[in-house]
C-alpha positions in Angstrom: 10.3 -19.0 -20.7 6.8 -20.4 -20.7 3.6 -18.4 -21.3 2.9 -17.9 -17.5 6.4 -16.7 -16.8 6.0 -14.3 -19.8 2.7 -13.1 -18.4 4.3 -12.3 -15.0 7.3 -10.6 -16.5 5.0 -8.6 -18.7 2.9 -7.4 -15.8 5.9 -6.5 -13.7 7.4 -4.6 -16.7 4.1 -2.7 -17.2 4.0 -1.7 -13.5 7.6 -0.5 -13.5 7.2 1.4 -16.8 4.1 3.2 -15.5 5.5 4.1 -12.1 6.4 7.8 -12.1 10.1 8.6 -11.6 10.7 9.5 -8.0 7.5 7.8 -6.7 9.5 5.6 -4.3 11.0 8.7 -2.7 7.6 10.3 -2.3 6.3 7.1 -0.6 9.3 6.9 1.7 9.0 10.6 2.6 5.3 10.1 3.5 6.2 7.1 5.7 9.0 9.0 7.4 6.7 11.9 8.2 3.8 9.8 9.4 3.3 8.9 13.1 2.4 5.4 12.1 1.7 3.7 8.8 -1.3 1.4 8.1 -1.2 -0.8 5.0 -4.0 -2.8 3.4 -4.7 -5.0 0.4 -6.7 -8.0 -0.8 -5.8 -11.2 -2.6 -2.3 -11.1 -4.2 -2.0 -7.4 -3.4 -2.5 -8.4 0.3 0.7 -10.5 0.0 2.5 -7.6 -1.6 1.3 -5.3 1.2 2.5 -7.7 3.8 6.0 -7.8 2.2 6.1 -4.0 2.1 4.9 -3.7 5.7 7.6 -6.2 6.8 10.3 -4.3 5.1 9.2 -1.0 6.7 9.2 -2.7 10.1 12.7 -4.0 9.4 13.7 -0.4 8.6 12.4 0.8 12.0 9.0 2.3 11.2 5.7 1.7 13.1 3.5 -0.3 10.7 0.2 -2.1 11.2 -1.8 -4.2 8.7 -5.4 -3.1 8.2 -7.9 -5.7 9.3 -5.8 -7.6 11.9 -7.4 -8.0 15.3 -4.5 -6.2 17.0 -4.5 -3.2 14.6 -5.0 0.1 16.5 -7.2 2.9 15.4 -5.9 5.3 12.9 -5.3 8.7 14.3 -4.4 12.2 12.8 -0.9 12.2 11.5 -0.9 8.5 10.5 -0.5 7.3 6.9 -2.9 4.8 5.2 -1.6 2.9 2.2 -3.8 0.6 0.1 -2.2 -1.7 -2.4 -4.5 -2.9 -5.3 -3.5 -4.2 -8.7 -6.9 -3.3 -10.2 -7.6 -0.1 -8.2 -11.2 -1.3 -7.9 -11.2 -4.1 -5.4 -14.7 -4.0 -3.8 -13.6 -4.9 -0.3 -11.0 -2.1 -0.3 -13.1 0.7 -1.8 -15.1 1.5 1.4 -11.8 1.9 3.3 -10.4 4.3 0.7 -13.6 6.3 0.6 -13.7 6.6 4.3 -10.0 7.6 4.4 -10.5 10.2 1.7 -13.5 11.7 3.6 -11.4 12.0 6.7 -8.2 13.4 5.0 -9.0 14.7 1.5 -5.8 16.8 1.4 -3.6 13.8 0.6 -5.0 12.8 -2.9 
């Protein structure tokens, strides 16, 4: 394995090791309970968010990508998921702040 492959495997291992047990069940329960799910990201995280959104659509959920011209307005009862590797992506922070101000009960 070359150094770049080791880097990627190391990052993936860190993410998996730091993910709380049962987190995937919590996310799926939130998606199942939501009217619609809106997903956003930036850079490589945008790619991951698109993959996740596609899988949810394949599973029969109503999903929209944030920032697309055909994305409807988020309404009460919808779920908003932002995917960010750093947690501090400048273009995503205003979206998260707005969502938290509208629905502070979630986080």
